[in-house]
C-alpha positions as CSV (number, residue, x, y, z in Angstrom):
1,X,5.7,-0.5,-17.7
2,X,6.3,-3.2,-20.5
3,X,10.0,-2.6,-19.9
4,X,9.5,-2.9,-16.1
5,X,7.7,-6.2,-16.5
6,X,10.7,-7.6,-18.6
7,X,13.0,-6.6,-15.8
8,X,10.7,-8.4,-13.1
9,X,10.7,-11.6,-15.3
10,X,14.4,-11.7,-15.8
11,X,15.0,-10.9,-12.0
12,X,12.6,-13.7,-10.8
13,X,14.9,-16.4,-12.3
14,X,16.2,-18.5,-9.6
15,X,18.0,-22.0,-9.5
16,X,15.3,-23.2,-7.1
17,X,12.1,-23.7,-9.0
18,X,9.7,-23.2,-6.0
19,X,11.1,-19.5,-5.7
20,X,10.0,-18.6,-9.3
21,X,6.9,-20.3,-9.1
22,X,5.7,-18.6,-6.0
23,X,6.9,-15.3,-7.1
24,X,5.4,-15.5,-10.5
25,X,2.1,-16.5,-8.9
26,X,1.6,-13.3,-6.9
27,X,3.1,-10.9,-9.3
28,X,1.1,-12.2,-12.3
29,X,-2.2,-12.0,-10.2
30,X,-3.2,-8.5,-11.4
31,X,-1.7,-6.1,-9.1
32,X,-2.3,-2.4,-9.7
33,X,1.7,-1.6,-10.1
34,X,0.9,1.7,-8.7
35,X,4.4,2.1,-7.0
36,X,6.5,1.4,-10.0
37,X,4.1,3.6,-12.2
38,X,4.6,6.4,-9.6
39,X,8.5,6.1,-10.0
40,X,8.3,6.2,-13.8
41,X,5.8,9.1,-13.8
42,X,8.0,11.1,-11.4
43,X,11.1,10.3,-13.9
44,X,9.1,11.5,-16.8
45,X,7.8,14.7,-15.0
46,X,11.4,15.7,-14.3
47,X,12.8,14.6,-17.6
48,X,14.8,11.4,-16.7
49,X,14.9,8.9,-19.5
50,X,17.7,6.4,-18.3
51,X,17.1,2.8,-18.3
52,X,17.7,2.5,-14.4
53,X,14.3,3.9,-14.0
54,X,13.0,0.4,-15.1
55,X,15.1,-1.5,-12.8
56,X,14.3,0.7,-9.8
57,X,10.5,0.4,-10.5
58,X,10.9,-3.4,-10.4
59,X,12.8,-3.1,-7.1
60,X,10.0,-1.1,-5.5
61,X,7.5,-3.9,-6.8
62,X,9.6,-6.5,-5.6
63,X,9.7,-4.9,-1.9
64,X,5.9,-4.4,-2.2
65,X,5.2,-8.0,-3.3
66,X,7.5,-9.3,-0.4
67,X,5.4,-7.4,2.0
68,X,2.2,-8.9,0.5
69,X,3.6,-12.5,0.8
70,X,4.4,-11.8,4.5
71,X,1.2,-9.8,5.2
72,X,-1.1,-12.7,4.0
73,X,0.7,-15.1,6.5
74,X,0.3,-12.7,9.4
75,X,-3.3,-11.9,8.6
76,X,-4.1,-15.6,7.5
77,X,-5.8,-14.3,4.4
78,X,-7.0,-16.7,1.8
79,X,-8.1,-14.3,-0.9
80,X,-6.2,-11.5,-2.8
81,X,-7.0,-9.8,-6.1
82,X,-9.6,-12.5,-6.6
83,X,-7.3,-15.4,-6.3
84,X,-6.1,-17.6,-3.6
85,X,-3.2,-16.3,-1.8
86,X,0.2,-17.7,-2.2
87,X,0.1,-19.0,1.6
88,X,-3.4,-20.7,0.7
89,X,-2.0,-22.4,-2.4
90,X,1.9,-23.1,-1.4
91,X,1.5,-22.9,2.5
92,X,3.0,-20.5,4.9
93,X,6.5,-21.6,4.9
94,X,7.1,-21.1,1.2
95,X,5.3,-17.7,1.4
96,X,7.6,-16.5,3.9
97,X,10.7,-17.9,2.4
98,X,9.9,-16.5,-1.0
99,X,9.1,-13.1,0.6
100,X,12.7,-13.3,2.0
101,X,14.0,-14.0,-1.5
102,X,12.2,-10.9,-3.0
103,X,13.6,-8.5,-0.3
104,X,17.2,-9.8,-1.0
105,X,16.8,-9.7,-4.7
106,X,15.6,-6.2,-4.5
107,X,18.7,-5.3,-2.6
108,X,20.9,-6.9,-5.2
109,X,19.2,-4.8,-7.8
110,X,19.5,-1.7,-5.9
111,X,23.3,-2.1,-6.0
112,X,23.0,-1.7,-9.9
113,X,22.0,1.9,-9.5
114,X,25.5,2.7,-7.9
115,X,24.0,5.4,-5.7
116,X,24.2,5.5,-2.1
117,X,21.4,8.0,-1.7
118,X,18.9,5.5,-3.5
119,X,20.2,2.8,-1.3
120,X,19.6,4.8,1.9
121,X,16.0,5.8,0.8
122,X,14.9,2.3,-0.1
123,X,16.7,0.7,2.8
124,X,15.1,3.3,5.3
125,X,11.7,2.7,3.6
126,X,11.9,-1.0,3.9
127,X,12.9,-0.8,7.7
128,X,10.1,1.6,8.4
129,X,7.4,-0.6,6.5
130,X,8.7,-3.4,8.7
131,X,8.1,-1.4,12.0
132,X,4.7,-0.4,10.6
133,X,3.8,-4.0,10.2
134,X,4.9,-4.6,13.8
135,X,2.8,-1.5,15.0
136,X,-0.2,-2.8,13.3
137,X,0.3,-6.3,14.8
138,X,0.7,-4.6,18.3
139,X,-2.7,-2.8,17.6
140,X,-4.6,-5.8,16.6
141,X,-8.0,-6.1,18.4
142,X,-7.1,-2.7,20.1
143,X,-10.3,-0.8,20.1
144,X,-8.7,2.2,21.9
145,X,-6.5,3.0,19.0
146,X,-7.3,6.7,17.9
147,X,-6.9,8.5,14.5
148,X,-3.3,9.7,15.2
149,X,-2.3,6.0,15.9
150,X,-4.1,4.8,12.9
151,X,-2.3,7.4,10.7
152,X,1.1,6.5,12.2
153,X,0.6,2.8,11.0
154,X,-0.6,3.5,7.6
155,X,2.0,6.0,7.1
156,X,4.6,3.5,7.9
157,X,3.0,0.4,6.4
158,X,1.4,1.7,3.2
159,X,2.4,5.3,2.4
160,X,6.3,4.9,3.1
161,X,6.7,2.9,-0.2
162,X,4.7,5.4,-2.1
163,X,6.9,8.2,-0.8
164,X,10.2,6.2,-1.5
165,X,9.1,5.4,-5.1
166,X,8.3,9.1,-5.9
167,X,11.6,10.4,-4.0
168,X,13.6,7.7,-6.0
169,X,12.4,9.1,-9.4
170,X,13.3,12.4,-8.2
171,X,16.9,11.3,-7.2
172,X,17.3,9.5,-10.7
173,X,16.6,12.9,-12.2
174,X,19.2,14.7,-10.2
175,X,16.3,16.9,-8.6
176,X,17.4,19.6,-6.1
177,X,16.5,18.8,-2.4
178,X,13.3,21.2,-2.7
179,X,11.8,19.2,-5.8
180,X,12.9,15.9,-4.1
181,X,10.8,16.9,-1.1
182,X,7.9,17.9,-3.0
183,X,7.9,14.5,-4.8
184,X,8.1,12.6,-1.5
185,X,5.2,14.6,0.0
186,X,3.1,13.6,-3.1
187,X,3.9,9.9,-2.7
188,X,3.1,10.2,1.0
189,X,-0.2,11.9,0.5
190,X,-1.1,9.6,-2.5
191,X,-0.2,6.5,-0.4
192,X,-2.4,7.7,2.7
193,X,-5.4,8.4,0.6
194,X,-5.0,5.1,-1.0
195,X,-4.9,3.2,2.2
196,X,-7.8,5.1,3.8
197,X,-10.1,4.4,0.7
198,X,-8.9,0.7,1.0
199,X,-10.2,0.8,4.3
200,X,-13.7,2.4,3.3
201,X,-13.8,-0.5,0.7
202,X,-13.7,-3.0,3.4
203,X,-17.2,-2.0,4.6
204,X,-18.6,-0.7,1.2
205,X,-17.0,-2.6,-1.7
206,X,-18.1,-5.4,-3.9
207,X,-16.1,-8.7,-3.1
208,X,-16.2,-9.8,-6.5
209,X,-14.8,-6.3,-7.8
210,X,-12.3,-6.0,-5.0
211,X,-11.0,-9.5,-5.2
212,X,-10.9,-10.0,-1.5
213,X,-13.2,-10.8,1.3
214,X,-15.3,-8.1,2.7
215,X,-14.9,-7.5,6.5
216,X,-11.4,-9.1,6.4
217,X,-10.2,-6.1,8.6
218,X,-12.7,-6.7,11.4
219,X,-12.0,-10.4,11.4
220,X,-8.4,-9.6,11.8
221,X,-9.1,-7.0,14.6
222,X,-7.8,-4.0,12.7
223,X,-9.1,-0.6,14.0
224,X,-9.4,1.4,10.8
225,X,-10.7,5.1,10.3
226,X,-14.3,4.0,9.6
227,X,-14.5,2.2,12.7
228,X,-12.6,4.9,14.7
229,X,-15.0,7.5,13.5
230,X,-18.0,5.4,14.0
231,X,-17.2,5.1,17.7
232,X,-16.5,8.6,18.1
233,X,-20.0,9.5,16.7
234,X,-22.1,6.6,17.8
235,X,-24.2,5.9,20.8
236,X,-23.1,4.0,23.8
237,X,-24.7,0.9,22.6
238,X,-23.2,1.3,19.2
239,X,-19.7,1.9,20.5
240,X,-20.0,-1.1,22.9
241,X,-21.0,-3.4,19.8
242,X,-18.0,-2.0,17.6
243,X,-15.5,-2.5,20.5
244,X,-16.7,-6.1,20.8
245,X,-16.3,-6.8,17.3
246,X,-12.9,-5.5,17.2
247,X,-11.8,-7.3,20.3
248,X,-13.2,-10.6,19.2
249,X,-13.2,-10.4,15.4
250,X,-16.6,-11.9,15.3
251,X,-17.7,-11.7,11.8
252,X,-21.5,-12.4,12.7
253,X,-21.5,-8.8,13.9
254,X,-20.4,-7.5,10.5
255,X,-24.0,-6.5,9.3
256,X,-24.6,-4.6,12.4
257,X,-21.1,-3.0,12.4
258,X,-21.8,-2.0,8.6
259,X,-25.1,-0.5,9.6
260,X,-23.7,1.6,12.4
261,X,-20.5,2.7,10.2
262,X,-23.0,3.9,7.6
263,X,-25.7,5.6,9.9
264,X,-23.0,7.5,11.8
265,X,-21.4,9.1,8.7
266,X,-18.3,7.4,9.5
267,X,-17.7,6.6,5.9
268,X,-18.0,10.2,4.9
269,X,-15.5,11.1,7.6
270,X,-13.0,8.6,6.3
271,X,-13.8,9.7,2.7
272,X,-13.1,13.3,3.5
273,X,-9.8,12.3,5.2
274,X,-8.9,10.7,1.9
275,X,-9.9,13.6,0.0
276,X,-7.7,15.8,2.0
277,X,-4.9,13.7,1.4
278,X,-5.5,13.5,-2.4
279,X,-5.8,17.4,-2.3
280,X,-2.4,17.6,-0.5
281,X,-0.9,15.4,-3.3
282,X,-2.3,17.3,-6.2
283,X,-1.0,20.5,-4.6
284,X,2.6,19.0,-4.5
285,X,2.3,17.8,-8.1
286,X,1.2,21.2,-9.2
287,X,4.7,22.4,-8.0
288,X,6.4,20.0,-10.7
289,X,6.9,21.1,-14.3
290,X,3.8,21.2,-16.4
291,X,3.8,18.2,-18.7
292,X,2.1,15.2,-19.6
293,X,3.6,13.1,-16.7
294,X,2.6,15.7,-14.2
295,X,-0.8,15.9,-15.5
296,X,-1.1,12.0,-14.9
297,X,0.3,12.4,-11.4
298,X,-2.7,15.2,-10.9
299,X,-5.3,12.7,-12.4
300,X,-4.1,9.8,-10.8
301,X,-4.6,11.5,-7.2
302,X,-7.9,12.7,-8.3
303,X,-9.3,9.4,-9.7
304,X,-8.0,7.5,-6.6
305,X,-11.1,8.5,-4.5
306,X,-13.3,6.8,-7.0
307,X,-11.7,3.5,-7.1
308,X,-13.6,0.2,-6.4
309,X,-10.7,-2.2,-5.7
């Protein structure tokens, strides 16, 4: 990861000072670096030691960071990882344009790998992530969204880059198609579990620990799994209140919504869904060669359910 950070620092250099300033602001803000770590762990599990893994780990972090810059503008967010968002600090225009810079820099760096297969995987992933963002935008304040629709959004918007990171690690290691598919399955399951837990934390987390405002999803009108489960299990009155909260984004209803979500067992439903995905990830990792890297992949999936931020 130190090597990846060196690549990130080198490739953030730009003749335009504001580009580097905004990029460094968000990249140095304490992200978990899960996607590049995933790529490196898969490379390790499959025995690839080449330096190209550092370059491509930085690529997936740049793609992820670009989505964050654009996300925070779309969501009008003011806090991320315990710090003011880039759009709050530098303004929306700078955030959008620096996000564009990070996307284009990532594609420049992909060329270094000289692999059309890697280019295809990352280009497809970037496109699907953008589609997921648009799907989420279309579903804002839509209280009729069901679990299938919710999963379609998060598998596109969040899990796709996890999946691509793991798949790229396998491609670098010249893995056979079956092994590549196992790695992609691991990444997709891990990314799905990660997002479901993230949505649970929006109602149960500690804002100081999470580094973002509780209730942000409700304010933005996002129909997440805890709300879907609560509406399925709640009384007619409870369903009506949650529907109103989603459709209006009224944060004054957050306490009542949290009470309903907790009382109906909706959080347990969401946690079980995340557990199922984590177990799917573990089952995929167990098909890889048994070594320290594979054990880390298994441990990562297991510990994801206990995260607090």
